[in-house]
TILO-943615 format. One line per field, with one value per residue: x, z, y of N, C-alpha, C, O in turn. Coordinates in pm, 1 decimal. Atoms other than C-alpha are relative to their C-alpha. Layout:
N
nu [X ...]
nw [Z ...]
nv [Y ...]
cau [X ...]
caw [Z ...]
cav [Y ...]
cu [X ...]
cw [Z ...]
cv [Y ...]
ou [X ...]
ow [Z ...]
ov [Y ...]
# end
This chain:
92
nu [41.9 -23.9 93.8 130.5 -64.6 -137.7 -73.8 -5.5 -147.0 -46.2 -60.4 65.8 71.1 79.5 152.5 25.7 104.2 -91.9 -1.4 84.5 59.2 -42.7 49.3 -56.1 62.1 -52.9 101.8 -99.8 -41.6 144.8 29.5 -129.2 47.2 114.7 -52.7 -73.5 68.0 78.7 -91.1 -1.7 82.5 -2.2 131.9 128.3 112.5 166.2 64.8 134.6 -24.0 -96.2 112.3 90.2 -66.5 21.7 122.1 -1.9 -24.3 85.9 108.1 -60.0 -69.4 150.8 90.3 26.1 -26.9 96.3 104.5 -63.0 -56.6 107.5 24.5 -85.7 -17.0 127.7 -89.2 -161.5 69.1 70.5 -95.9 -67.5 -178.8 -50.0 122.5 98.8 -50.5 127.9 115.6 -7.5 -32.1 -108.6 2.1 40.4]
nw [73.5 161.1 60.6 72.9 127.2 5.6 -53.5 98.6 9.6 -74.3 97.2 64.8 84.7 -72.9 -5.6 -111.5 3.6 -21.9 -175.7 -50.6 -120.9 -81.9 -108.9 -127.5 -110.4 -139.7 -79.3 -137.7 -112.1 -72.2 -70.8 -96.3 -83.9 -67.5 -106.2 -136.6 -120.5 -94.2 -75.8 -83.9 -58.1 -82.1 -3.9 -76.3 57.4 44.7 74.7 -31.7 -118.4 54.5 53.3 -94.2 -77.2 70.7 -53.9 -165.5 -14.7 52.3 -108.5 -109.7 98.5 15.0 -112.9 -64.3 107.7 -26.3 140.3 112.6 18.9 36.9 102.8 132.0 26.6 102.2 101.6 40.0 33.1 137.0 130.6 54.1 -41.1 -96.3 -4.3 -97.9 -95.7 -80.4 53.6 52.3 -113.9 -58.7 -143.5 -114.4]
nv [-100.9 -10.5 -92.9 50.7 -23.1 -36.7 -117.1 -109.8 -64.4 -126.6 -89.3 -110.8 40.5 90.8 -3.0 25.7 137.5 97.4 63.9 137.6 19.2 163.7 24.7 67.0 46.6 -46.1 82.6 57.2 -106.7 -42.0 118.7 7.2 -118.4 44.5 123.8 -71.0 -89.4 80.1 56.8 -104.4 -21.4 134.6 81.2 -42.5 -100.9 62.1 -113.8 -38.8 -94.0 -132.6 -122.7 -51.3 -135.1 -115.5 -70.8 -107.6 -122.8 -105.4 -64.5 -86.2 -154.1 -78.9 8.4 -120.5 -127.7 -110.6 -47.1 -29.2 107.4 96.8 -32.1 17.0 129.3 37.9 -92.9 102.1 105.7 -31.3 -32.0 150.5 -23.8 97.9 115.0 -19.9 93.8 42.1 -65.8 -112.6 -75.7 36.4 63.0 -85.4]
cau [-4410.4 -4397.2 -4522.4 -4870.9 -4615.9 -4288.3 -4027.3 -4095.1 -3815.2 -3680.2 -3527.4 -3581.1 -3839.9 -4013.7 -4391.5 -4606.7 -4855.0 -4561.2 -4625.8 -4736.2 -4950.6 -4832.5 -4980.5 -4868.5 -4990.8 -5009.4 -5285.1 -4967.0 -4859.3 -5215.3 -5266.4 -4905.0 -5020.1 -5354.1 -5183.2 -4951.0 -5209.4 -5422.4 -5115.1 -5039.4 -5371.1 -5314.0 -5544.6 -5734.4 -5889.5 -6250.2 -6408.1 -6757.1 -6616.9 -6417.4 -6741.8 -6965.6 -6698.6 -6711.4 -7076.4 -7053.5 -6827.2 -7030.9 -7286.5 -7089.1 -6950.9 -7326.6 -7473.7 -7538.2 -7557.3 -7713.5 -8005.7 -7785.7 -7571.7 -7876.6 -7997.4 -7671.6 -7624.2 -8020.2 -7869.7 -7559.7 -7811.3 -8072.9 -7769.0 -7671.5 -7301.6 -7365.9 -7604.9 -7902.2 -7870.9 -8187.6 -8455.4 -8297.1 -8186.9 -7867.9 -7825.7 -7934.1]
caw [-6498.8 -6898.3 -7125.9 -7353.1 -7669.1 -7796.1 -7631.6 -7759.8 -7937.0 -7713.5 -7818.7 -8030.4 -8270.9 -8048.1 -8076.2 -7758.8 -7919.8 -7897.7 -7530.3 -7401.8 -7133.9 -6799.6 -6521.7 -6124.3 -5917.7 -5580.5 -5439.6 -5269.4 -5091.6 -5001.2 -4845.0 -4666.4 -4524.4 -4406.9 -4212.7 -4037.7 -3921.6 -3789.6 -3643.7 -3461.7 -3338.5 -3164.9 -3037.8 -2777.2 -3011.3 -3016.4 -3266.8 -3128.6 -2791.7 -2978.6 -3163.4 -2839.8 -2656.4 -2958.3 -2897.3 -2540.1 -2606.5 -2861.2 -2584.9 -2349.7 -2611.2 -2669.3 -2335.5 -2110.5 -2397.3 -2274.5 -2507.3 -2773.0 -2801.3 -2842.0 -3095.3 -3296.3 -3269.3 -3410.2 -3704.2 -3759.5 -3752.7 -4023.2 -4232.8 -4253.8 -4068.8 -3769.2 -3772.9 -3602.9 -3266.0 -3111.3 -3097.7 -3251.0 -2914.6 -2749.2 -2437.5 -2126.5]
cav [-15654.4 -15675.7 -15403.2 -15462.6 -15386.1 -15315.6 -15036.5 -14717.4 -14519.7 -14247.2 -13928.7 -13640.0 -13718.5 -13999.6 -13980.4 -13969.5 -14227.2 -14451.4 -14504.5 -14854.6 -14915.7 -15154.9 -15273.7 -15322.4 -15557.0 -15434.2 -15693.5 -15898.9 -15593.8 -15495.0 -15857.0 -15828.6 -15479.7 -15603.1 -15897.5 -15649.9 -15415.0 -15717.9 -15847.2 -15522.8 -15494.6 -15840.8 -16140.7 -15915.7 -15654.3 -15704.9 -15484.1 -15485.7 -15344.9 -15090.0 -14965.9 -14997.0 -14750.2 -14502.1 -14493.0 -14413.0 -14150.9 -13980.7 -14013.4 -13838.1 -13570.7 -13484.0 -13496.3 -13221.8 -12944.1 -12616.1 -12449.5 -12314.1 -12602.3 -12806.0 -12600.6 -12607.9 -12974.5 -13023.4 -12753.8 -12996.5 -13285.6 -13181.5 -13045.2 -13428.4 -13317.0 -13517.5 -13847.2 -13869.2 -13997.6 -14174.7 -13932.0 -13655.2 -13508.8 -13516.4 -13715.5 -13531.6]
cu [38.6 -101.9 -97.3 88.1 149.4 45.3 -20.2 115.4 5.4 73.7 -43.5 -48.8 -113.6 -130.7 -54.2 -111.2 110.3 -17.8 -88.6 -44.0 38.9 -92.3 63.1 -122.5 23.4 -90.6 130.5 0.6 -100.3 -41.0 60.9 -31.0 -131.9 48.5 52.6 -98.2 -108.3 82.0 54.4 -131.9 15.4 -108.4 -107.2 -58.0 -117.8 -90.3 -156.1 12.9 41.5 -110.6 -103.4 72.8 11.5 -143.5 -25.6 70.7 -38.9 -128.0 -0.3 20.9 -113.0 -103.7 34.8 28.0 -102.8 -101.2 63.8 90.8 -52.7 -44.3 91.3 -0.3 -159.1 51.3 71.4 -85.2 -86.7 54.2 46.7 148.8 -3.6 -138.0 -79.5 12.5 -127.1 -132.4 34.0 98.9 143.1 -24.9 26.0 99.5]
cw [-140.7 -47.9 -94.9 -136.7 26.7 85.8 -52.6 -24.8 94.9 -49.8 -86.3 -146.1 -1.2 13.1 115.2 -16.3 -3.1 142.4 -13.3 139.0 91.7 107.8 132.9 47.8 149.2 112.9 119.6 77.4 75.5 130.6 104.9 109.2 114.2 138.7 100.1 82.4 93.1 102.4 133.6 124.3 106.1 43.8 96.0 -92.9 -13.4 -65.9 50.6 143.2 -63.4 -52.0 108.6 90.6 -76.7 -1.0 122.2 -25.3 -82.7 109.1 83.8 -64.0 11.9 140.8 90.1 -66.4 51.3 -113.2 -111.6 -54.2 -58.3 -141.9 -153.3 -27.3 -73.0 -131.7 -60.8 -34.2 -142.2 -88.2 -47.2 27.1 102.8 0.8 102.6 100.0 68.2 -53.2 -77.9 98.3 46.6 134.9 124.9 133.8]
cv [37.1 94.9 -71.1 9.3 37.0 127.9 89.3 55.3 122.7 86.3 107.4 -79.0 -127.4 74.4 -44.9 -146.0 -119.3 -87.8 -97.0 20.9 -130.2 28.4 -19.5 -24.2 -1.6 -107.3 -78.4 92.6 54.4 -143.9 -12.4 116.8 -70.1 -104.2 66.6 88.2 -111.2 -46.4 110.6 14.2 -122.0 -115.3 74.6 79.5 -84.5 125.0 46.1 104.8 138.2 106.4 22.6 130.5 93.6 37.5 44.4 92.1 74.3 32.4 80.4 122.4 65.0 -2.6 113.8 152.7 112.9 49.4 10.1 -88.0 -100.7 34.1 -1.4 -167.1 -70.2 54.3 -117.5 -149.1 -21.6 34.3 -144.1 21.5 -104.9 -149.6 47.2 -108.3 -49.5 28.0 104.8 108.3 -44.4 -51.2 82.6 -20.1]
ou [115.6 -216.7 -71.0 23.8 210.9 -44.0 17.1 206.4 -95.4 139.2 -166.0 18.3 -189.0 -137.5 -6.7 -144.7 53.1 8.0 -192.3 14.7 41.1 -148.7 156.1 -228.5 111.5 -66.9 134.4 -71.0 -80.5 -82.0 10.0 -19.6 -119.9 12.0 25.7 -93.1 -152.8 36.5 68.6 -112.0 -28.6 -218.3 -225.1 -178.0 -137.0 -142.3 -201.4 -54.4 -1.3 -116.0 -167.1 9.2 32.7 -173.2 -88.9 5.6 -0.8 -186.1 -97.6 -12.1 -116.1 -226.5 148.2 98.8 -223.7 -82.1 37.0 106.9 1.7 -36.9 58.4 -35.0 -156.2 94.9 29.5 -49.2 -62.7 -0.9 96.3 230.3 83.7 -256.8 -58.8 40.5 -169.5 -202.0 -62.6 171.2 181.8 -114.4 137.6 78.5]
ow [-159.7 -4.8 -122.1 -219.9 130.8 131.7 -169.1 57.8 103.1 -146.3 -89.8 -220.4 -92.3 67.3 160.4 63.9 -12.2 178.4 -79.6 226.2 51.2 135.0 115.0 54.9 209.7 233.7 242.3 176.6 189.5 244.8 209.7 230.1 233.4 256.2 218.9 204.5 203.1 215.6 249.5 245.0 218.4 -9.4 92.9 -83.4 -56.5 -3.2 30.0 168.3 -26.9 -36.1 102.9 133.2 -7.1 -9.1 150.3 10.9 -57.8 130.0 125.9 -12.7 70.6 131.9 82.8 -21.2 43.7 -227.5 -192.0 -174.4 -139.8 -235.9 -271.7 -137.9 -148.8 -200.4 -161.1 -129.6 -232.1 -197.5 -158.5 -55.3 104.0 17.0 188.6 78.7 138.5 -140.4 -137.5 57.1 18.2 205.5 148.3 236.6]
ov [131.3 105.9 -188.2 -54.7 60.2 199.2 75.8 47.6 192.8 47.0 118.6 -150.5 -161.5 184.7 -149.1 -233.2 -228.0 -202.6 -96.5 84.9 -246.4 134.4 -98.1 38.0 -62.6 -107.5 -68.6 78.9 96.5 -123.1 -52.2 96.6 -98.5 -99.7 48.4 103.2 -78.6 -63.1 71.5 28.5 -97.3 -99.1 39.3 54.1 -198.3 217.3 158.7 204.8 247.7 228.4 127.8 226.9 192.9 156.7 146.1 190.1 188.7 138.9 142.9 229.4 173.1 -2.8 161.3 242.7 91.1 7.9 -79.2 -66.6 -175.1 -45.1 -7.8 -208.6 -167.2 -38.0 -175.3 -218.2 -102.2 20.5 -161.7 -20.2 -191.7 -122.0 132.7 -226.2 42.2 -24.0 152.3 198.9 -157.7 -4.6 128.9 44.2]
# end
């Protein structure tokens, strides 16, 4: 990591305009972090299965709503807070 210009003077009377820019490249750290995440997930991790499980959980979460809960659910979908699921009605 080298500065783009000479080192600015410090101490009394130094001017903030004398400061220099410098860059820090974190791409190697990010590659290492991602590799460690993938290693921690293990070889049996199946992202498609995880997504299907999440969809099933949402279906269960919004199933069996009474009339008031269904109205609130519909209001939240209309406001864009919840995604539209299927025909816009919670599963029964």
